[in-house]
C-alpha positions in Angstrom: -181.7 1.9 108.2 -181.7 4.4 111.1 -180.2 1.7 113.3 -177.7 1.1 110.4 -176.7 4.7 109.6 -176.3 6.0 113.3 -173.5 3.4 113.8 -171.6 4.9 110.9 -172.2 8.7 111.8 -170.9 7.7 115.2 -167.4 6.3 114.0 -167.1 9.2 111.4 -167.7 11.8 114.4 -165.3 10.1 116.9 -162.4 9.7 113.6 -163.2 13.4 112.8 -162.2 14.4 116.6 -159.6 12.1 116.9 -157.9 13.7 113.8 -158.8 17.5 115.2 -156.7 16.4 118.3 -154.0 15.0 116.5 -153.4 18.2 114.3 -149.9 20.5 114.8 -150.7 24.1 115.4 -150.6 26.4 112.5 -147.1 27.8 111.5 -146.7 31.4 110.7 -145.3 31.9 107.3 -141.7 32.7 107.2 -140.6 33.4 103.8 -140.0 37.0 104.5 -137.6 36.0 107.3 -136.1 33.4 105.0 -134.9 36.0 102.9 -130.7 36.5 102.8 -129.8 39.4 105.3 -128.3 42.6 104.4 -124.9 42.9 104.7 -123.9 44.6 108.3 -122.0 47.9 107.7 -119.2 48.4 110.2 -120.0 50.6 113.0 -118.4 54.2 112.4 -115.3 55.1 114.6 -115.8 57.6 117.2 -115.7 61.2 115.6 -112.7 62.9 116.7 -112.5 66.4 118.4 -111.6 69.0 115.6 -108.2 69.6 115.4 -106.9 73.3 116.8 -106.1 75.8 113.9 -102.1 76.1 112.7 -102.6 79.6 112.2 -104.5 82.7 112.4 -106.7 84.2 115.2 -109.4 82.3 116.5 -112.7 83.2 115.7 -114.6 83.9 118.9 -118.1 82.0 119.3 -121.0 84.3 120.5 -121.5 84.0 124.3 -124.1 81.5 125.6 -126.8 83.0 128.0 -125.5 81.7 131.4 -127.2 78.7 132.8 -126.3 77.1 136.3 -124.0 74.1 136.1 -123.7 71.4 138.3 -120.7 71.6 140.6 -117.7 69.9 139.4 -118.8 69.9 135.9 -117.3 73.0 134.6 -115.8 72.9 131.1 -112.2 73.9 130.5 -111.3 77.6 130.0 -109.7 77.2 126.5 -110.7 74.6 124.1 -108.1 75.2 121.9 -105.3 74.1 124.3 -106.8 71.0 124.9 -104.9 68.1 123.6 -105.7 66.4 120.7 -107.2 62.7 121.1 -105.4 60.4 119.2 -106.8 58.0 117.2 -107.8 54.6 118.9 -106.8 51.8 117.0 -110.1 50.2 115.4 -110.9 47.0 117.2 -110.0 43.7 115.3 -112.7 42.5 113.0 -114.0 46.2 112.0 -112.7 48.1 109.1 -110.4 50.9 109.7 -112.6 54.5 109.6 -112.4 56.2 106.6 -110.2 59.2 106.3 -112.6 61.3 104.0 -114.7 64.3 105.2 -118.1 63.8 107.5 -119.9 65.4 105.1 -119.1 63.3 102.2 -122.2 61.4 100.7 -122.1 57.5 101.0 -120.8 55.7 97.9 -119.3 58.6 96.4 -115.9 57.8 94.8 -112.9 60.2 96.0 -111.9 62.5 93.2 -108.7 61.6 91.6 -105.4 63.7 92.4 -105.0 66.5 89.6 -102.6 66.0 86.9 -100.3 69.1 85.9 -100.2 68.9 82.3 -97.6 72.1 81.8 -95.2 70.2 84.4 -95.6 66.8 82.0 -94.7 68.6 79.2 -91.6 70.1 80.7 -88.7 69.8 78.8 -86.5 66.7 80.4 -83.3 67.5 78.7 -81.1 69.6 80.8 -78.1 70.1 78.4 -80.5 71.3 75.7 -79.8 74.6 74.0 -82.8 77.0 74.5 -82.2 80.7 73.6 -84.0 82.9 76.6 -84.0 86.0 74.2 -85.6 85.0 70.6 -84.2 87.8 68.9 -82.2 87.1 65.1 -78.6 87.6 67.2 -79.9 85.4 70.2 -80.8 83.2 67.9 -77.3 83.3 66.0 -75.6 82.7 69.2 -77.8 79.5 69.8 -77.2 78.1 66.2 -75.0 75.3 65.0 -71.7 76.3 63.8 -72.9 75.5 60.3 -75.9 77.1 60.4 -73.6 80.3 62.3 -71.3 79.9 59.0 -74.3 80.1 56.4 -75.8 83.1 58.0 -72.4 84.7 58.3 -71.8 83.9 54.1 -75.3 85.3 53.5 -74.7 88.5 55.5 -71.4 88.8 53.6 -73.4 88.6 50.3 -75.9 91.0 51.2 -73.1 93.4 52.1 -71.6 92.7 48.5 -74.8 93.2 46.9 -75.3 96.6 48.2 -71.6 98.2 47.6 -71.9 97.2 44.7 -75.1 99.0 44.2 -73.5 102.2 45.4 -70.3 101.7 43.5 -72.4 100.9 39.8 -74.9 103.8 40.6 -71.9 106.3 40.7 -69.6 104.9 37.6 -72.8 104.6 35.6 -74.0 107.8 36.4 -70.3 109.0 35.6 -70.1 107.3 32.7 -73.6 108.8 31.3 -72.5 112.4 31.8 -69.0 112.0 29.9 -70.7 110.3 27.1 -73.4 113.3 26.5 -70.8 115.5 26.6 -68.9 114.2 24.2 -71.7 113.3 22.1 -73.0 116.9 22.0 -68.9 117.7 21.0 -69.6 115.8 18.2 -72.4 116.8 16.9 -71.0 120.5 16.9 -68.0 120.3 15.5 -67.5 120.5 11.8 -64.7 118.3 10.9 -63.2 115.1 12.8 -60.0 116.8 13.3 -61.9 119.9 14.9 -63.9 116.7 17.3 -60.2 115.3 18.0 -58.7 118.9 19.1 -61.4 119.4 21.1 -61.8 115.9 23.1 -57.8 116.2 23.9 -57.6 115.1 27.5 -60.7 113.2 27.8 -60.7 109.7 28.3 -64.1 108.4 28.0 -64.9 105.7 25.0 -66.7 108.1 22.4 -63.3 110.2 22.9 -61.3 107.3 22.1 -63.5 106.3 19.4 -62.9 109.8 17.5 -59.2 109.9 18.4 -59.1 106.1 17.1 -60.7 106.7 14.0 -58.7 110.2 13.1 -55.1 108.1 13.7 -56.3 105.4 10.9 -57.4 108.2 8.6 -53.7 109.6 9.5 -52.4 106.2 8.3 -54.2 105.6 5.6 -54.0 108.7 4.0 -51.1 107.8 1.6 -53.0 105.0 0.3 -56.3 106.5 -0.2 -55.6 107.5 -3.7 -55.0 104.2 -4.8 -57.1 102.1 -2.7 -60.5 104.1 -2.0 -62.1 104.8 1.1 -64.1 101.4 1.2 -61.2 99.6 2.8 -60.9 102.8 5.6 -64.6 102.9 6.5 -64.4 99.0 7.6 -61.1 99.5 9.3 -62.4 102.5 11.2 -66.2 100.7 11.8 -63.8 97.6 13.1 -62.4 99.9 15.3 -65.8 101.6 16.9 -67.3 98.1 17.3 -64.3 96.8 19.4 -64.2 100.1 21.4 -67.8 99.6 22.0 -67.7 96.1 23.3 -64.8 97.0 25.6 -66.4 99.8 27.3 -69.5 97.8 27.8 -68.0 95.2 29.0 -65.7 97.1 31.7 -69.2 98.8 32.8 -70.3 95.3 33.2 -67.7 94.4 35.6 -69.2 93.7 38.9 -72.5 93.2 38.3 -71.6 89.1 37.7 -71.7 89.0 41.2 -75.1 90.1 41.7 -76.1 87.3 39.3 -74.4 84.9 41.4 -75.6 86.0 44.7 -79.7 86.4 43.5 -79.2 82.8 42.1 -77.6 80.9 44.8 -78.4 82.7 48.0 -81.9 81.0 48.5 -80.2 77.5 48.0 -77.7 78.5 50.8 -80.3 79.8 53.0 -82.2 76.5 52.4 -79.2 74.4 53.4 -79.1 76.3 56.4 -82.7 75.6 57.0 -82.4 71.9 56.7 -79.6 71.9 58.9 -81.3 73.8 61.4 -84.3 71.8 61.2 -82.4 68.1 61.3 -80.8 69.4 64.5 -84.3 70.5 65.8 -85.4 66.9 65.8 -83.0 65.9 67.2 -83.4 67.9 70.0 -86.9 66.8 70.2 -85.7 63.0 70.4 -83.2 63.3 73.0 -85.6 65.6 74.9 -88.9 63.1 74.5 -91.2 65.9 74.7 -93.2 68.3 71.7 -93.2 71.2 73.8 -92.8 74.6 71.8 -90.1 75.5 74.4 -87.9 72.8 72.8 -89.4 72.4 69.1 -89.4 76.7 68.9 -85.9 77.5 68.9 -84.1 75.3 66.3 -86.7 75.9 63.6 -86.8 79.6 64.3 -82.8 79.2 63.9 -83.6 77.3 60.8 -86.1 80.1 59.5 -83.7 82.3 60.0 -81.2 81.2 57.9 -84.2 81.3 55.1 -84.7 84.6 55.9 -81.1 85.7 55.5 -80.8 84.3 51.9 -83.7 85.6 50.7 -82.3 89.1 52.2 -79.3 88.5 50.0 -80.9 87.1 47.2 -83.9 89.4 46.7 -81.9 92.7 46.1 -79.2 91.2 44.5 -82.0 89.9 41.6 -83.6 93.6 41.2 -80.3 95.1 41.4 -79.0 93.1 38.4 -81.8 93.8 36.0 -82.0 97.6 36.8 -78.2 97.7 36.2 -78.6 95.4 33.1 -81.0 97.9 31.6 -78.6 100.9 32.2 -76.0 99.5 30.9 -78.2 98.6 27.6 -79.1 102.3 27.7 -75.4 103.5 27.5 -74.4 101.3 25.3 -77.0 102.1 22.6 -76.1 106.0 23.6 -72.4 104.8 22.8 -73.4 103.5 19.7 -75.0 106.8 18.7 -72.0 108.5 19.0 -69.8 106.2 17.1 -72.2 106.5 14.5 -71.9 109.9 14.7 -68.1 109.6 14.2 -68.6 107.2 11.7 -70.5 109.5 9.7 -68.5 112.4 10.3 -65.6 110.5 8.9 -67.2 109.5 5.6 -67.9 113.2 5.3 -64.6 114.2 5.8 -63.5 111.9 2.7 -66.1 113.0 0.3 -64.7 116.5 0.9 -61.4 115.3 0.5 -62.2 114.0 -2.9 -64.0 116.7 -4.2 -61.4 118.8 -3.1 -58.7 116.7 -5.4 -60.9 116.5 -8.1 
């Protein structure tokens, strides 16, 4: 057995030695080196020397301690007067040097330029009428001619309102005073003939009632014995009613304008407002901007027309109501004076009938 195993072992050892000689040397791990190479960054351009300041005195740096310098290496005396080196063109194949500041962080995006919103919102239309003063007179001058006509009409209506107020106050005050004096005369007189004699020369409605009643009595004197007094009293009552109605209508003259102004004034102002706002929107569309400097003047002019309409209408309504109440009170006093004259006439007729009997 030993003789048989020896050749086998020698063959195995010989084969192992031959295999060891034929095996190549160990190759190092190239996996880390096989990774993708990082992108090469362009070499930074050579730093430029700082430019000399354009204006202002140069700041003096603190003097450095003197040190021995080699001969021939002396620095220039004035660094500010040295010529600025021109930027050398970048070599082919390399990107241009960035113009950002050297202290900017790498990879930071440049800040966007500032946007002036006020300049963007400025009115684009040059011919748009924008008043510099927004006073009532300035807005009136800058308004459209239709709006100006409305404003003038409303101002005239307001003038008429205050004029009627002054005249009617004086007229009603005089009428009240005259009526009070006539009513006192009627109350203190004994007969209708005495009243007429004391009221001679007066032209107020109560004095006219007394004279008209006495004249009717004189005209009917011949027929009183046959026809009686009923017809005379009816005719006198008719005269007194007509005089009262005519006097009241005469005193109401002029206040109809107040009623018209009070009812129509707001609508006239509204018409001016609508026209002004329409022109304001037309100006906005032409200027293609919503800036208040363009929008506000037209709307202010329109609102001024509305304000003038209210200024004309509100006092007219208040004054009209006041005069209606005053005239109604005056007519009541006049009716009382007419009733006193009618009673006096009836008393005179009774005394006449008693005297004849």
